[in-house]
N, CA, C and O atoms as a GROMACS GRO file, in nm:
protein
  584
    1UNK      N    1   0.072  -0.120   0.012
    1UNK     CA    2   0.006   0.008  -0.001
    1UNK      C    3   0.079   0.128  -0.005
    1UNK      O    4   0.196   0.121   0.032
    2UNK      N    5   0.032   0.244  -0.046
    2UNK     CA    6   0.105   0.353  -0.070
    2UNK      C    7   0.127   0.446   0.076
    2UNK      O    8   0.032   0.458   0.154
    3UNK      N    9   0.220   0.489   0.096
    3UNK     CA   10   0.240   0.576   0.216
    3UNK      C   11   0.298   0.715   0.152
    3UNK      O   12   0.363   0.712   0.048
    4UNK      N   13   0.273   0.821   0.215
    4UNK     CA   14   0.350   0.948   0.177
    4UNK      C   15   0.260   1.065   0.196
    4UNK      O   16   0.184   1.088   0.291
    5UNK      N   17   0.282   1.135   0.088
    5UNK     CA   18   0.200   1.284   0.106
    5UNK      C   19   0.105   1.349   0.004
    5UNK      O   20   0.156   1.400  -0.096
    6UNK      N   21  -0.051   1.353   0.020
    6UNK     CA   22  -0.145   1.360  -0.080
    6UNK      C   23  -0.172   1.546  -0.065
    6UNK      O   24  -0.215   1.609   0.032
    7UNK      N   25  -0.126   1.593  -0.200
    7UNK     CA   26  -0.163   1.709  -0.218
    7UNK      C   27  -0.304   1.732  -0.265
    7UNK      O   28  -0.325   1.664  -0.365
    8UNK      N   29  -0.417   1.810  -0.226
    8UNK     CA   30  -0.507   1.857  -0.309
    8UNK      C   31  -0.505   1.994  -0.324
    8UNK      O   32  -0.465   2.072  -0.237
    9UNK      N   33  -0.559   2.034  -0.465
    9UNK     CA   34  -0.559   2.159  -0.512
    9UNK      C   35  -0.676   2.186  -0.540
    9UNK      O   36  -0.707   2.186  -0.659
   10UNK      N   37  -0.772   2.215  -0.444
   10UNK     CA   38  -0.917   2.271  -0.473
   10UNK      C   39  -0.922   2.406  -0.583
   10UNK      O   40  -0.848   2.501  -0.559
   11UNK      N   41  -0.987   2.409  -0.668
   11UNK     CA   42  -0.990   2.516  -0.765
   11UNK      C   43  -1.086   2.593  -0.761
   11UNK      O   44  -1.077   2.716  -0.751
   12UNK      N   45  -1.215   2.510  -0.770
   12UNK     CA   46  -1.345   2.579  -0.807
   12UNK      C   47  -1.465   2.461  -0.837
   12UNK      O   48  -1.445   2.345  -0.874
   13UNK      N   49  -1.569   2.513  -0.816
   13UNK     CA   50  -1.700   2.459  -0.874
   13UNK      C   51  -1.806   2.510  -0.950
   13UNK      O   52  -1.847   2.622  -0.918
   14UNK      N   53  -1.852   2.458  -1.035
   14UNK     CA   54  -1.943   2.504  -1.140
   14UNK      C   55  -2.087   2.459  -1.123
   14UNK      O   56  -2.094   2.354  -1.059
   15UNK      N   57  -2.196   2.504  -1.161
   15UNK     CA   58  -2.342   2.453  -1.187
   15UNK      C   59  -2.380   2.369  -1.028
   15UNK      O   60  -2.444   2.263  -1.022
   16UNK      N   61  -2.336   2.430  -0.933
   16UNK     CA   62  -2.387   2.389  -0.779
   16UNK      C   63  -2.527   2.374  -0.766
   16UNK      O   64  -2.578   2.461  -0.837
   17UNK      N   65  -2.594   2.322  -0.724
   17UNK     CA   66  -2.735   2.287  -0.700
   17UNK      C   67  -2.781   2.419  -0.573
   17UNK      O   68  -2.765   2.396  -0.453
   18UNK      N   69  -2.822   2.516  -0.610
   18UNK     CA   70  -2.856   2.672  -0.542
   18UNK      C   71  -2.944   2.592  -0.419
   18UNK      O   72  -3.024   2.500  -0.435
   19UNK      N   73  -2.896   2.663  -0.278
   19UNK     CA   74  -2.980   2.586  -0.165
   19UNK      C   75  -3.011   2.694  -0.107
   19UNK      O   76  -3.080   2.679  -0.007
   20UNK      N   77  -2.974   2.838  -0.147
   20UNK     CA   78  -3.028   2.979  -0.095
   20UNK      C   79  -3.127   3.054  -0.213
   20UNK      O   80  -3.077   3.087  -0.320
   21UNK      N   81  -3.231   3.072  -0.192
   21UNK     CA   82  -3.344   3.108  -0.292
   21UNK      C   83  -3.353   3.262  -0.271
   21UNK      O   84  -3.433   3.315  -0.348
   22UNK      N   85  -3.295   3.337  -0.193
   22UNK     CA   86  -3.330   3.492  -0.169
   22UNK      C   87  -3.202   3.533  -0.192
   22UNK      O   88  -3.191   3.650  -0.230
   23UNK      N   89  -3.077   3.452  -0.176
   23UNK     CA   90  -2.921   3.542  -0.179
   23UNK      C   91  -2.860   3.417  -0.238
   23UNK      O   92  -2.914   3.309  -0.260
   24UNK      N   93  -2.715   3.464  -0.260
   24UNK     CA   94  -2.620   3.384  -0.311
   24UNK      C   95  -2.556   3.309  -0.213
   24UNK      O   96  -2.514   3.365  -0.111
   25UNK      N   97  -2.539   3.156  -0.236
   25UNK     CA   98  -2.465   3.077  -0.172
   25UNK      C   99  -2.347   3.115  -0.115
   25UNK      O  100  -2.302   3.206  -0.184
   26UNK      N  101  -2.276   3.090  -0.026
   26UNK     CA  102  -2.135   3.083   0.060
   26UNK      C  103  -2.112   2.951   0.083
   26UNK      O  104  -2.135   2.898   0.191
   27UNK      N  105  -2.057   2.878  -0.041
   27UNK     CA  106  -2.008   2.738  -0.013
   27UNK      C  107  -1.881   2.726  -0.004
   27UNK      O  108  -1.795   2.797  -0.057
   28UNK      N  109  -1.863   2.612   0.081
   28UNK     CA  110  -1.726   2.542   0.133
   28UNK      C  111  -1.730   2.431   0.129
   28UNK      O  112  -1.838   2.375   0.109
   29UNK      N  113  -1.615   2.358   0.146
   29UNK     CA  114  -1.551   2.199   0.103
   29UNK      C  115  -1.516   2.166   0.226
   29UNK      O  116  -1.446   2.244   0.290
   30UNK      N  117  -1.558   2.046   0.282
   30UNK     CA  118  -1.520   1.951   0.400
   30UNK      C  119  -1.417   1.852   0.342
   30UNK      O  120  -1.481   1.749   0.321
   31UNK      N  121  -1.299   1.834   0.310
   31UNK     CA  122  -1.235   1.733   0.274
   31UNK      C  123  -1.207   1.637   0.381
   31UNK      O  124  -1.176   1.674   0.494
   32UNK      N  125  -1.222   1.484   0.338
   32UNK     CA  126  -1.181   1.381   0.448
   32UNK      C  127  -1.101   1.266   0.375
   32UNK      O  128  -1.148   1.193   0.288
   33UNK      N  129  -0.968   1.260   0.427
   33UNK     CA  130  -0.907   1.133   0.401
   33UNK      C  131  -0.862   1.036   0.505
   33UNK      O  132  -0.767   1.047   0.582
   34UNK      N  133  -0.946   0.941   0.495
   34UNK     CA  134  -0.955   0.840   0.614
   34UNK      C  135  -0.999   0.880   0.720
   34UNK      O  136  -1.122   0.886   0.720
   35UNK      N  137  -0.926   0.927   0.864
   35UNK     CA  138  -0.951   0.986   0.953
   35UNK      C  139  -0.915   1.150   0.960
   35UNK      O  140  -0.930   1.229   1.054
   36UNK      N  141  -0.867   1.169   0.841
   36UNK     CA  142  -0.811   1.310   0.855
   36UNK      C  143  -0.920   1.424   0.797
   36UNK      O  144  -0.985   1.402   0.695
   37UNK      N  145  -0.930   1.532   0.863
   37UNK     CA  146  -1.045   1.596   0.804
   37UNK      C  147  -1.026   1.749   0.766
   37UNK      O  148  -0.985   1.796   0.873
   38UNK      N  149  -1.030   1.827   0.698
   38UNK     CA  150  -0.956   1.966   0.631
   38UNK      C  151  -1.106   2.060   0.600
   38UNK      O  152  -1.207   1.991   0.583
   39UNK      N  153  -1.120   2.184   0.594
   39UNK     CA  154  -1.206   2.259   0.541
   39UNK      C  155  -1.185   2.365   0.496
   39UNK      O  156  -1.123   2.446   0.564
   40UNK      N  157  -1.231   2.399   0.365
   40UNK     CA  158  -1.168   2.513   0.293
   40UNK      C  159  -1.231   2.634   0.370
   40UNK      O  160  -1.293   2.620   0.476
   41UNK      N  161  -1.209   2.753   0.307
   41UNK     CA  162  -1.257   2.858   0.345
   41UNK      C  163  -1.392   2.881   0.283
   41UNK      O  164  -1.445   2.801   0.206
   42UNK      N  165  -1.435   2.977   0.315
   42UNK     CA  166  -1.613   3.008   0.277
   42UNK      C  167  -1.596   3.102   0.150
   42UNK      O  168  -1.542   3.213   0.154
   43UNK      N  169  -1.649   3.040   0.036
   43UNK     CA  170  -1.641   3.128  -0.075
   43UNK      C  171  -1.782   3.220  -0.073
   43UNK      O  172  -1.888   3.184  -0.125
   44UNK      N  173  -1.759   3.346  -0.001
   44UNK     CA  174  -1.863   3.424   0.016
   44UNK      C  175  -1.968   3.498  -0.059
   44UNK      O  176  -1.949   3.615  -0.092
   45UNK      N  177  -2.058   3.447  -0.081
   45UNK     CA  178  -2.143   3.507  -0.165
   45UNK      C  179  -2.091   3.497  -0.325
   45UNK      O  180  -2.091   3.592  -0.404
   46UNK      N  181  -2.053   3.377  -0.351
   46UNK     CA  182  -2.007   3.341  -0.462
   46UNK      C  183  -2.104   3.256  -0.535
   46UNK      O  184  -2.092   3.237  -0.656
   47UNK      N  185  -2.208   3.201  -0.458
   47UNK     CA  186  -2.324   3.120  -0.540
   47UNK      C  187  -2.280   3.011  -0.591
   47UNK      O  188  -2.198   2.942  -0.531
   48UNK      N  189  -2.335   2.975  -0.723
   48UNK     CA  190  -2.324   2.848  -0.739
   48UNK      C  191  -2.179   2.813  -0.814
   48UNK      O  192  -2.135   2.699  -0.824
   49UNK      N  193  -2.127   2.909  -0.853
   49UNK     CA  194  -2.008   2.906  -0.934
   49UNK      C  195  -1.873   2.940  -0.856
   49UNK      O  196  -1.790   3.004  -0.919
   50UNK      N  197  -1.848   2.908  -0.743
   50UNK     CA  198  -1.711   2.922  -0.629
   50UNK      C  199  -1.582   2.900  -0.679
   50UNK      O  200  -1.564   2.810  -0.760
   51UNK      N  201  -1.474   2.984  -0.633
   51UNK     CA  202  -1.363   2.953  -0.677
   51UNK      C  203  -1.305   2.966  -0.547
   51UNK      O  204  -1.333   3.058  -0.471
   52UNK      N  205  -1.215   2.867  -0.520
   52UNK     CA  206  -1.112   2.865  -0.367
   52UNK      C  207  -0.956   2.875  -0.390
   52UNK      O  208  -0.889   2.939  -0.309
   53UNK      N  209  -0.902   2.818  -0.491
   53UNK     CA  210  -0.755   2.788  -0.547
   53UNK      C  211  -0.709   2.765  -0.370
   53UNK      O  212  -0.711   2.871  -0.307
   54UNK      N  213  -0.680   2.677  -0.313
   54UNK     CA  214  -0.658   2.626  -0.194
   54UNK      C  215  -0.620   2.511  -0.196
   54UNK      O  216  -0.684   2.420  -0.250
   55UNK      N  217  -0.483   2.493  -0.126
   55UNK     CA  218  -0.433   2.344  -0.137
   55UNK      C  219  -0.420   2.280  -0.006
   55UNK      O  220  -0.379   2.345   0.090
   56UNK      N  221  -0.458   2.128   0.007
   56UNK     CA  222  -0.460   2.088   0.112
   56UNK      C  223  -0.364   1.955   0.116
   56UNK      O  224  -0.349   1.883   0.018
   57UNK      N  225  -0.306   1.933   0.233
   57UNK     CA  226  -0.199   1.814   0.212
   57UNK      C  227  -0.255   1.709   0.338
   57UNK      O  228  -0.262   1.752   0.453
   58UNK      N  229  -0.291   1.576   0.306
   58UNK     CA  230  -0.316   1.488   0.419
   58UNK      C  231  -0.176   1.388   0.371
   58UNK      O  232  -0.118   1.368   0.264
   59UNK      N  233  -0.161   1.340   0.511
   59UNK     CA  234  -0.086   1.217   0.542
   59UNK      C  235  -0.144   1.081   0.494
   59UNK      O  236  -0.245   1.036   0.548
   60UNK      N  237  -0.078   1.013   0.388
   60UNK     CA  238  -0.142   0.864   0.360
   60UNK      C  239  -0.070   0.771   0.410
   60UNK      O  240   0.052   0.761   0.395
   61UNK      N  241  -0.148   0.686   0.480
   61UNK     CA  242  -0.096   0.571   0.517
   61UNK      C  243  -0.163   0.423   0.481
   61UNK      O  244  -0.244   0.406   0.390
   62UNK      N  245  -0.128   0.349   0.546
   62UNK     CA  246  -0.189   0.177   0.479
   62UNK      C  247  -0.366   0.166   0.492
   62UNK      O  248  -0.427   0.167   0.598
   63UNK      N  249  -0.409   0.159   0.396
   63UNK     CA  250  -0.564   0.136   0.386
   63UNK      C  251  -0.628   0.282   0.336
   63UNK      O  252  -0.750   0.298   0.338
   64UNK      N  253  -0.547   0.377   0.295
   64UNK     CA  254  -0.614   0.461   0.231
   64UNK      C  255  -0.657   0.445   0.074
   64UNK      O  256  -0.578   0.405  -0.010
   65UNK      N  257  -0.774   0.478   0.048
   65UNK     CA  258  -0.813   0.459  -0.099
   65UNK      C  259  -0.866   0.522  -0.169
   65UNK      O  260  -0.863   0.508  -0.291
   66UNK      N  261  -0.947   0.630  -0.089
   66UNK     CA  262  -0.982   0.730  -0.189
   66UNK      C  263  -1.015   0.879  -0.108
   66UNK      O  264  -0.976   0.878   0.008
   67UNK      N  265  -1.059   0.963  -0.138
   67UNK     CA  266  -1.104   1.078  -0.033
   67UNK      C  267  -1.216   1.123  -0.054
   67UNK      O  268  -1.249   1.089  -0.168
   68UNK      N  269  -1.290   1.179  -0.008
   68UNK     CA  270  -1.438   1.205   0.039
   68UNK      C  271  -1.430   1.382   0.016
   68UNK      O  272  -1.334   1.448   0.056
   69UNK      N  273  -1.531   1.434  -0.046
   69UNK     CA  274  -1.536   1.568  -0.037
   69UNK      C  275  -1.683   1.612   0.002
   69UNK      O  276  -1.776   1.557  -0.056
   70UNK      N  277  -1.706   1.700   0.087
   70UNK     CA  278  -1.868   1.726   0.090
   70UNK      C  279  -1.876   1.877   0.095
   70UNK      O  280  -1.819   1.950   0.176
   71UNK      N  281  -1.964   1.916  -0.011
   71UNK     CA  282  -1.984   2.076  -0.012
   71UNK      C  283  -2.120   2.102   0.042
   71UNK      O  284  -2.223   2.039   0.017
   72UNK      N  285  -2.101   2.216   0.128
   72UNK     CA  286  -2.186   2.298   0.213
   72UNK      C  287  -2.192   2.407   0.207
   72UNK      O  288  -2.084   2.462   0.187
   73UNK      N  289  -2.320   2.500   0.219
   73UNK     CA  290  -2.362   2.632   0.218
   73UNK      C  291  -2.361   2.687   0.346
   73UNK      O  292  -2.439   2.635   0.426
   74UNK      N  293  -2.281   2.792   0.392
   74UNK     CA  294  -2.274   2.828   0.510
   74UNK      C  295  -2.414   2.924   0.544
   74UNK      O  296  -2.443   3.022   0.474
   75UNK      N  297  -2.475   2.890   0.634
   75UNK     CA  298  -2.602   2.996   0.668
   75UNK      C  299  -2.560   3.056   0.821
   75UNK      O  300  -2.518   3.003   0.924
   76UNK      N  301  -2.587   3.173   0.786
   76UNK     CA  302  -2.583   3.245   0.947
   76UNK      C  303  -2.690   3.232   1.038
   76UNK      O  304  -2.797   3.254   0.982
   77UNK      N  305  -2.701   3.202   1.163
   77UNK     CA  306  -2.828   3.174   1.260
   77UNK      C  307  -2.871   3.040   1.252
   77UNK      O  308  -2.922   2.988   1.351
   78UNK      N  309  -2.852   2.952   1.106
   78UNK     CA  310  -2.916   2.828   1.112
   78UNK      C  311  -2.852   2.734   1.058
   78UNK      O  312  -2.744   2.772   1.012
   79UNK      N  313  -2.874   2.628   1.046
   79UNK     CA  314  -2.757   2.471   1.012
   79UNK      C  315  -2.739   2.512   0.852
   79UNK      O  316  -2.824   2.554   0.774
   80UNK      N  317  -2.602   2.488   0.832
   80UNK     CA  318  -2.542   2.471   0.703
   80UNK      C  319  -2.617   2.383   0.602
   80UNK      O  320  -2.661   2.273   0.634
   81UNK      N  321  -2.630   2.427   0.495
   81UNK     CA  322  -2.707   2.334   0.384
   81UNK      C  323  -2.617   2.237   0.349
   81UNK      O  324  -2.498   2.263   0.367
   82UNK      N  325  -2.647   2.129   0.302
   82UNK     CA  326  -2.574   2.025   0.237
   82UNK      C  327  -2.608   2.074   0.081
   82UNK      O  328  -2.712   2.127   0.040
   83UNK      N  329  -2.529   2.051   0.034
   83UNK     CA  330  -2.500   2.098  -0.127
   83UNK      C  331  -2.482   1.943  -0.184
   83UNK      O  332  -2.579   1.870  -0.206
   84UNK      N  333  -2.341   1.901  -0.204
   84UNK     CA  334  -2.327   1.761  -0.248
   84UNK      C  335  -2.232   1.700  -0.218
   84UNK      O  336  -2.178   1.746  -0.118
   85UNK      N  337  -2.178   1.603  -0.267
   85UNK     CA  338  -2.057   1.514  -0.218
   85UNK      C  339  -1.994   1.462  -0.331
   85UNK      O  340  -2.030   1.511  -0.438
   86UNK      N  341  -1.904   1.371  -0.333
   86UNK     CA  342  -1.838   1.307  -0.422
   86UNK      C  343  -1.714   1.220  -0.341
   86UNK      O  344  -1.657   1.272  -0.246
   87UNK      N  345  -1.690   1.128  -0.372
   87UNK     CA  346  -1.576   1.026  -0.334
   87UNK      C  347  -1.495   0.968  -0.433
   87UNK      O  348  -1.534   0.873  -0.501
   88UNK      N  349  -1.390   1.017  -0.443
   88UNK     CA  350  -1.236   1.036  -0.565
   88UNK      C  351  -1.151   0.887  -0.579
   88UNK      O  352  -1.035   0.927  -0.580
   89UNK      N  353  -1.148   0.809  -0.584
   89UNK     CA  354  -1.044   0.695  -0.583
   89UNK      C  355  -0.926   0.727  -0.620
   89UNK      O  356  -0.920   0.786  -0.728
   90UNK      N  357  -0.782   0.698  -0.541
   90UNK     CA  358  -0.703   0.772  -0.537
   90UNK      C  359  -0.576   0.668  -0.628
   90UNK      O  360  -0.467   0.708  -0.669
   91UNK      N  361  -0.623   0.551  -0.638
   91UNK     CA  362  -0.549   0.454  -0.725
   91UNK      C  363  -0.472   0.485  -0.842
   91UNK      O  364  -0.368   0.422  -0.860
   92UNK      N  365  -0.515   0.592  -0.943
   92UNK     CA  366  -0.464   0.659  -1.066
   92UNK      C  367  -0.324   0.764  -1.006
   92UNK      O  368  -0.210   0.772  -1.052
   93UNK      N  369  -0.392   0.842  -0.875
   93UNK     CA  370  -0.264   0.961  -0.841
   93UNK      C  371  -0.172   0.837  -0.791
   93UNK      O  372  -0.055   0.836  -0.828
   94UNK      N  373  -0.209   0.756  -0.727
   94UNK     CA  374  -0.096   0.682  -0.636
   94UNK      C  375   0.007   0.609  -0.758
   94UNK      O  376   0.121   0.594  -0.715
   95UNK      N  377  -0.008   0.568  -0.882
   95UNK     CA  378   0.025   0.521  -0.973
   95UNK      C  379   0.093   0.614  -1.102
   95UNK      O  380   0.185   0.576  -1.175
   96UNK      N  381   0.037   0.719  -1.110
   96UNK     CA  382   0.092   0.854  -1.186
   96UNK      C  383   0.179   0.950  -1.082
   96UNK      O  384   0.288   1.001  -1.106
   97UNK      N  385   0.116   0.960  -0.979
   97UNK     CA  386   0.175   1.065  -0.897
   97UNK      C  387   0.127   1.197  -0.931
   97UNK      O  388   0.192   1.290  -0.883
   98UNK      N  389   0.021   1.226  -1.007
   98UNK     CA  390  -0.024   1.344  -1.005
   98UNK      C  391  -0.141   1.300  -1.108
   98UNK      O  392  -0.139   1.210  -1.192
   99UNK      N  393  -0.266   1.413  -1.068
   99UNK     CA  394  -0.386   1.390  -1.141
   99UNK      C  395  -0.385   1.556  -1.193
   99UNK      O  396  -0.398   1.630  -1.096
  100UNK      N  397  -0.373   1.626  -1.314
  100UNK     CA  398  -0.386   1.774  -1.312
  100UNK      C  399  -0.548   1.782  -1.299
  100UNK      O  400  -0.632   1.694  -1.320
  101UNK      N  401  -0.566   1.944  -1.250
  101UNK     CA  402  -0.680   1.961  -1.243
  101UNK      C  403  -0.790   1.925  -1.324
  101UNK      O  404  -0.790   1.966  -1.440
  102UNK      N  405  -0.892   1.850  -1.280
  102UNK     CA  406  -0.990   1.787  -1.357
  102UNK      C  407  -1.123   1.820  -1.300
  102UNK      O  408  -1.119   1.873  -1.189
  103UNK      N  409  -1.242   1.799  -1.353
  103UNK     CA  410  -1.383   1.822  -1.285
  103UNK      C  411  -1.462   1.696  -1.299
  103UNK      O  412  -1.486   1.622  -1.394
  104UNK      N  413  -1.501   1.697  -1.148
  104UNK     CA  414  -1.570   1.579  -1.116
  104UNK      C  415  -1.657   1.620  -1.082
  104UNK      O  416  -1.663   1.742  -1.067
  105UNK      N  417  -1.808   1.507  -1.045
  105UNK     CA  418  -1.925   1.530  -1.053
  105UNK      C  419  -1.971   1.554  -0.928
  105UNK      O  420  -1.892   1.503  -0.848
  106UNK      N  421  -2.034   1.591  -0.890
  106UNK     CA  422  -2.109   1.627  -0.717
  106UNK      C  423  -2.242   1.572  -0.775
  106UNK      O  424  -2.300   1.592  -0.882
  107UNK      N  425  -2.269   1.496  -0.668
  107UNK     CA  426  -2.382   1.422  -0.664
  107UNK      C  427  -2.474   1.426  -0.496
  107UNK      O  428  -2.404   1.422  -0.395
  108UNK      N  429  -2.616   1.432  -0.484
  108UNK     CA  430  -2.688   1.459  -0.409
  108UNK      C  431  -2.787   1.364  -0.378
  108UNK      O  432  -2.896   1.398  -0.425
  109UNK      N  433  -2.790   1.251  -0.314
  109UNK     CA  434  -2.913   1.154  -0.348
  109UNK      C  435  -2.923   1.110  -0.484
  109UNK      O  436  -3.025   1.110  -0.552
  110UNK      N  437  -2.772   1.060  -0.527
  110UNK     CA  438  -2.765   1.027  -0.645
  110UNK      C  439  -2.836   1.080  -0.756
  110UNK      O  440  -2.905   1.010  -0.829
  111UNK      N  441  -2.817   1.226  -0.771
  111UNK     CA  442  -2.878   1.272  -0.840
  111UNK      C  443  -2.736   1.398  -0.879
  111UNK      O  444  -2.654   1.438  -0.797
  112UNK      N  445  -2.744   1.433  -1.010
  112UNK     CA  446  -2.621   1.530  -1.045
  112UNK      C  447  -2.630   1.682  -0.964
  112UNK      O  448  -2.748   1.712  -0.950
  113UNK      N  449  -2.560   1.760  -0.922
  113UNK     CA  450  -2.606   1.862  -0.879
  113UNK      C  451  -2.455   1.944  -0.907
  113UNK      O  452  -2.425   2.041  -0.837
  114UNK      N  453  -2.395   1.911  -0.980
  114UNK     CA  454  -2.292   2.023  -1.023
  114UNK      C  455  -2.141   1.962  -1.017
  114UNK      O  456  -2.119   1.846  -0.984
  115UNK      N  457  -2.060   2.037  -1.046
  115UNK     CA  458  -1.915   2.011  -1.070
  115UNK      C  459  -1.812   2.075  -1.005
  115UNK      O  460  -1.805   2.198  -0.995
  116UNK      N  461  -1.718   1.985  -0.954
  116UNK     CA  462  -1.584   2.044  -0.866
  116UNK      C  463  -1.480   1.994  -0.948
  116UNK      O  464  -1.465   1.887  -1.007
  117UNK      N  465  -1.391   2.128  -0.935
  117UNK     CA  466  -1.262   2.095  -1.001
  117UNK      C  467  -1.142   2.107  -0.898
  117UNK      O  468  -1.120   2.202  -0.822
  118UNK      N  469  -1.066   1.983  -0.913
  118UNK     CA  470  -0.930   2.012  -0.838
  118UNK      C  471  -0.835   1.900  -0.890
  118UNK      O  472  -0.868   1.804  -0.960
  119UNK      N  473  -0.711   1.929  -0.842
  119UNK     CA  474  -0.592   1.843  -0.895
  119UNK      C  475  -0.548   1.758  -0.782
  119UNK      O  476  -0.588   1.781  -0.668
  120UNK      N  477  -0.464   1.657  -0.810
  120UNK     CA  478  -0.422   1.591  -0.715
  120UNK      C  479  -0.265   1.547  -0.729
  120UNK      O  480  -0.215   1.520  -0.839
  121UNK      N  481  -0.190   1.541  -0.603
  121UNK     CA  482  -0.039   1.490  -0.646
  121UNK      C  483  -0.002   1.426  -0.501
  121UNK      O  484  -0.013   1.461  -0.384
  122UNK      N  485   0.044   1.321  -0.565
  122UNK     CA  486   0.096   1.211  -0.442
  122UNK      C  487   0.245   1.221  -0.460
  122UNK      O  488   0.299   1.224  -0.570
  123UNK      N  489   0.322   1.226  -0.323
  123UNK     CA  490   0.453   1.209  -0.337
  123UNK      C  491   0.472   1.096  -0.212
  123UNK      O  492   0.428   1.104  -0.098
  124UNK      N  493   0.560   0.981  -0.276
  124UNK     CA  494   0.570   0.871  -0.164
  124UNK      C  495   0.653   0.873  -0.076
  124UNK      O  496   0.754   0.930  -0.117
  125UNK      N  497   0.663   0.833   0.045
  125UNK     CA  498   0.761   0.831   0.161
  125UNK      C  499   0.861   0.739   0.080
  125UNK      O  500   0.841   0.631   0.026
  126UNK      N  501   0.999   0.832   0.090
  126UNK     CA  502   1.114   0.721   0.055
  126UNK      C  503   1.199   0.666   0.179
  126UNK      O  504   1.310   0.614   0.171
  127UNK      N  505   1.128   0.687   0.287
  127UNK     CA  506   1.197   0.626   0.420
  127UNK      C  507   1.137   0.508   0.434
  127UNK      O  508   1.199   0.434   0.509
  128UNK      N  509   1.006   0.446   0.374
  128UNK     CA  510   0.916   0.359   0.394
  128UNK      C  511   0.982   0.218   0.440
  128UNK      O  512   0.955   0.152   0.541
  129UNK      N  513   1.065   0.194   0.352
  129UNK     CA  514   1.103   0.046   0.368
  129UNK      C  515   1.239   0.019   0.423
  129UNK      O  516   1.299  -0.088   0.417
  130UNK      N  517   1.287   0.153   0.487
  130UNK     CA  518   1.454   0.166   0.508
  130UNK      C  519   1.490   0.091   0.636
  130UNK      O  520   1.607   0.105   0.672
  131UNK      N  521   1.423   0.024   0.700
  131UNK     CA  522   1.443  -0.089   0.792
  131UNK      C  523   1.476  -0.212   0.727
  131UNK      O  524   1.555  -0.290   0.778
  132UNK      N  525   1.422  -0.234   0.623
  132UNK     CA  526   1.427  -0.371   0.575
  132UNK      C  527   1.504  -0.364   0.468
  132UNK      O  528   1.517  -0.469   0.405
  133UNK      N  529   1.563  -0.260   0.427
  133UNK     CA  530   1.682  -0.254   0.318
  133UNK      C  531   1.823  -0.327   0.369
  133UNK      O  532   1.877  -0.293   0.474
  134UNK      N  533   1.882  -0.444   0.273
  134UNK     CA  534   2.014  -0.473   0.326
  134UNK      C  535   2.103  -0.361   0.369
  134UNK      O  536   2.160  -0.354   0.478
  135UNK      N  537   2.109  -0.258   0.256
  135UNK     CA  538   2.203  -0.160   0.289
  135UNK      C  539   2.200  -0.115   0.426
  135UNK      O  540   2.303  -0.070   0.476
  136UNK      N  541   2.120  -0.122   0.474
  136UNK     CA  542   2.054  -0.012   0.585
  136UNK      C  543   2.027  -0.087   0.734
  136UNK      O  544   1.935  -0.076   0.815
  137UNK      N  545   2.170  -0.182   0.733
  137UNK     CA  546   2.162  -0.264   0.854
  137UNK      C  547   2.034  -0.358   0.843
  137UNK      O  548   1.966  -0.364   0.945
  138UNK      N  549   1.996  -0.425   0.744
  138UNK     CA  550   1.874  -0.528   0.761
  138UNK      C  551   1.932  -0.657   0.786
  138UNK      O  552   2.038  -0.682   0.844
  139UNK      N  553   1.841  -0.744   0.730
  139UNK     CA  554   1.819  -0.919   0.822
  139UNK      C  555   1.998  -0.984   0.762
  139UNK      O  556   2.035  -1.092   0.810
  140UNK      N  557   2.064  -0.934   0.692
  140UNK     CA  558   2.182  -0.993   0.651
  140UNK      C  559   2.278  -0.921   0.789
  140UNK      O  560   2.352  -0.993   0.854
  141UNK      N  561   2.268  -0.822   0.809
  141UNK     CA  562   2.355  -0.765   0.937
  141UNK      C  563   2.334  -0.802   1.070
  141UNK      O  564   2.418  -0.789   1.160
  142UNK      N  565   2.202  -0.857   1.085
  142UNK     CA  566   2.154  -0.863   1.224
  142UNK      C  567   2.140  -1.023   1.250
  142UNK      O  568   2.040  -1.076   1.300
  143UNK      N  569   2.254  -1.088   1.206
  143UNK     CA  570   2.262  -1.271   1.222
  143UNK      C  571   2.375  -1.255   1.331
  143UNK      O  572   2.478  -1.188   1.329
  144UNK      N  573   2.319  -1.346   1.434
  144UNK     CA  574   2.432  -1.395   1.543
  144UNK      C  575   2.527  -1.514   1.520
  144UNK      O  576   2.488  -1.620   1.474
  145UNK      N  577   2.650  -1.490   1.555
  145UNK     CA  578   2.759  -1.576   1.511
  145UNK      C  579   2.779  -1.621   1.670
  145UNK      O  580   2.787  -1.547   1.768
  146UNK      N  581   2.785  -1.754   1.664
  146UNK     CA  582   2.825  -1.860   1.810
  146UNK      C  583   2.952  -1.905   1.785
  146UNK      O  584   3.008  -1.979   1.866
   0.00000   0.00000   0.00000
């Protein structure tokens, strides 16, 4: 399994389903990679086509297969509205090292409700197998002679 650092460049969204009928939405994104959660800034008054241009860094460990994004609309005085979500499998970024900014479909109750644009970059941990490598005092140098 890959281990290392995952960088997520959150660029923008478009055609989001509008949850505010009297004013423009104030969308933000909650990014979750296994047990790590981060939140974007609020794109105040940007409506259904917000821009963020923010980078988030996650530590990838055993068992990480995807990243989940949940788009919300900030509402002052009441609960934030759920706009939509998506889950992106990470196998291609683990294999390629980078996925340039690309648009992904956002869904709500299995229905299309917009698109989000983001890029992904994976940097593997170079020290992962260091203790097992023969050149670093691995099994060959640990033998006992009697």
